N, C-alpha and C positions, 0 to 999 in steps of 0.2 A: 279335429285337426289340432296339430301342435300349436303352441303359442307363438307370438310375433318373433321373439328372439331366437327360439328354436328354428323357425322357418328360415330366418335370415342366415343363421349359422349353417343350415343344411343346404339351402338352395342358392344363396347369393354370396356368401363369403368366399366360396371357391372361385367366384368370378372376379374378385377384387385384385387390383394391381397394387403396387407399392404405395401409391398415394392414398389408397383406401385403408391402409393399416389393418388389414384383415377384417374390416368392418367391426372392430372391437371398441372403437372410440365413437363419439358422437360428432366427429368432424374429420375432414381429410387434411392432408398436408401436401401441398403442391409447391414445386420449385421450378418456375419457368426457366428455360435454358437462356444463357446470355445471348443477347442479340435477337431475341424472339419476342413477338407480341403474343399474348394469350387471347385467343378468340373464343368467346362464349356464346352459345345459342341455346334456346329452350323452345320445345314444342310439347303440347299436350294432345293425346289422342283419347277419344271417348267413344265407348260402345254405343252403337246406334247413330253415330255421327261420322266417324272416321273408319269404322270397321263394323262388321255384322256381329250380332251376339253369338252366332254359331261358328264364327271363324275359329280356326285352330289357334291355340295359345302360341305355337311357334310362329305363325304368320303375324300375329299381333306384336310379338317381341320384335320381329324383323322390321315391321313398319315403324314401330316406335323409335328404333335406333336409326333406321334408314333416313327418315325425314329430317333428323338432326344432322346426320352425317352429310345430307345434301346441302344443308345450310352452311356447314363448314366448307364444303367443296366450293360453293359459290363465292366464299371469301378467300379462296386460295389456301386455306389452312389444312395442315395434316392433322387428322384426328388423334387424340391422345387418351382421354378418359371421359367418363360420363357419370352423372348422378341419376339415380332412379327413384321416382316416387310412384307408389302404387296404391290405389284406392280399390279394394276388392269386396264384392258382396260376401256375406258371411257364409253362403252355401258353396263358395269356391273350395275345391278339394285339392289334395296334394298331387293328384295326377295332373291337374291343370297347372299347378305351380312348377312341377317337374318339367313339363313340356315347355312351359314359358321360359324357364331358366335355360333349357337346352337350346332354344331358339336364340337367346341372348349369347350363349357360349359360341354358337356357330357364327354369329355376326362378329363377335370379338375376334375369333380366330381369322376370319376373312379380312377384317379391316384394321387389325392391329390396335384395338382399343380395349381398355379395361374399365371395370366398375370401380368407382371411387367412393361411393356412399349413397345415401338416400333415406327413404322412409317408407314404411308400409303401414296401412291403416285399413280397418274394416269400413264399409259404407253400405247404406241401404240402396244406393243407386247402381248404375251400370259400372262395368270395369273402366277405370281411368288410369292411363299411364302417362306420367310426366317425366320427360328426359331432359336433363341439362347436359349438353355436350361441350367439351373443350378441345381446342386444337391450337397449333401454333403456326406462325408465319413470320418471315423476317420483319424486323421492326420497319414500319413505314411502307410495307409492301402489301398490306391487306387490300383485296379487291373490293371496292365499294360500289354502290349503285350510282353515285353522283359524279362519276369520272368520264362519262361519255362525251365525245366531241362531235361537232357538226361534221358530217362527211364519213364518220367511222362506219365500218360495216357492222351489220348485226348477224351474229352467229347463233345457231342452235345445235345442241348435241343430240345424238340419238334420233328417235322418231317421236312424233306427237300424236295424241289422240288414243293411243292403245288403252291406257288406263281408264279414260272416260267411257270408251266403248265397252271395256271390260266390266265397268260398273253397271252399264246397261244390261249386259248379259246376266249379271248376278241378280239384278232386279227383275229379270224375266221379260224385259222389254225387247231383247234380242235373243236369238237362239244361242244356247250355250257355246262357249268357246274357251277352252282351257288356256290357250296362249294369251288371250286378251285378259282373262280373269287373273292370270298369274301376274301380268303387268300391274294390275291394281293391288293385288295382295303383297307382291314382293318387288317393290321399286328398287332400282339399282342406283345408289348415290354415286356421282362421278368424282370419287375421291382421288383418282389418279390424274384425271384431266384438270380439275380445278387448281391444284398446286402448280401444275405445269404451265398454267396460264399467267402466273405471277410474272410481271415485267412485260407481258405481251397484251393482255386485255386491259381496256381502259375502265370498264364497268362490268358488273356481273350480278346475276340473280339466279336463283333456282326456280323452276316452273312447277310450283305447287298449286296455284290457283288458276292457271291458264296462261298461255303465251302472251296474249294481249294485256292481261292484268299485270303480269310480272314485268314485262317489258315496259309497261306503263309506269311502274315504280322507278325504273331506270330513267325514263324520259322526264318524269316529274322532278325528281331530285337533281337531275342534270339540267333542268330547265330547257329541254329541247323536245323534238318530236321524232317520228320515224315513219319511213315509207316501207311497207312490207308487201312482198309479192306472194299471193296465195299459192300460185303454182310451184313455188320453190320450197314450201313447207315440207319437211321430210316426214313421210308416213310409211308405215309397214305395208307389205303387199295385202295383208288382211284388211287393214283399215281402208286402203284404196278400193278394195273389192266391195266392202260394205257401203262406203260412200257412193260408189258407182251404182249400186243397187238402190240406195236411198239417199239422194242429195241433201235431204234435210239433216242428215248426220254431219255434214261437212263442218258446221260451226263448232263441233266438239274438238276438232283438230286444233283450233286457235283459242277456244274459250274453256275447254275441259281441263280439270285439274288433275292432280296426282301423277303427273308424268315424272316429276323429279329429275328432269333434264336441266341443263344449264342454258340460259340465254345470256349472251355476253357481247360486248362491243370491242372493236379494236381498229386502229388506223389501217388503211388498206395496205400500207407497206409492211405490216406485220402478217399478212395473209400466208405468205410462204412458210414462215416459222410456225404459224398456228397449224397449217396443214401437216407440217413435220411432227408437231406435238401430237396431233390426232393419230397419225400413223404409229407413232411410238407407244402411245397409250392404248391403242386399239379401239378408240372411241370415235365414231363418225361425227364430223361437224359439217354443217351446211350454212352457207351464206343465204340469208332470207330477205335481206334488205339493207337499208342504210339509215343512219341518224340524220335528221334534218334540223335546221334552225327554225322551222315552223312548228309550233306547238301541236301536240296531238298525234295519235297514231292512225295512219291511213293504210288500210289493207285493200289491195286492188287485185282483181282477177286477171286472167290471162289476156283480156281485152283492154286492160287499163281502167276498167270501171270500178268505182268504189264499192267494196262489199260492205253492206250495212249489217251491224251486229247489235242486237238489243243489249247483250251482256258482253263484258270483256272477260269475265271469269268469276270464280266462286268467291263470295264474301259471307262471313259469319254475320248474323243479325240482320241480314238484308231480307226484306219482305217482298 
């Protein structure tokens, strides 16, 4: 295979935007727009942890960008550019790299983001992809986790549990299901909804580790709690069917990760405007509960009984 700089010139330089200077320098040059705050986020995905070793390079590229774009969406930021770090085993060939670069290009075209720089290195370990993504939001308008207020409604975008059940399918613990597996491999960052919530939402996070875990971050930083109704959690018809057949799967709806939906809060008087935003962006939003001044998250079933959950979501290093 060609050397590092030849590979960069062939596969990644064509993806660079003006900030990346054609990837001919060892740094980028960014000029934030007047009146905008630059929002920066970083995620690393690792083979055997976040994706399977036999996943297609295109799906790996998609997920690497999508999880970062989801973080930007949760902050209300419009994506602009990203930096890419690659650690690749020595036996990776150019067919893999070509497919990976094609996956990045497809995401760039869909979400209006360009490559600004990065680094590529060989490694004896699994494939590791590190992305640092940048976006902007009007100064002082970034959506944070700590802005929820007692009495605020809790909203969720899209549907929950599809990716977690998709992972079960891929692990052979459930019958194969292409639709659920696709939700795991190809998350959809809510990049139109997030920026449209600026000025409406009081707090926001993306659901990467599970609804209860990520809502928990909002509650902890806002020093409040939440009351959530299990019956109101939005699920797809397939998830509803599988949970109906096996109630033990129900917990994955609120603790399963990889949904990359948004959970956000807003005062009740903003609900009409939020519904209008949902209609305009084509993203379903559902009210699932309310923020409380009593600490902790209480998930109740349709009878008002507390649903006990041993886990709230995924955590690295947890034993």
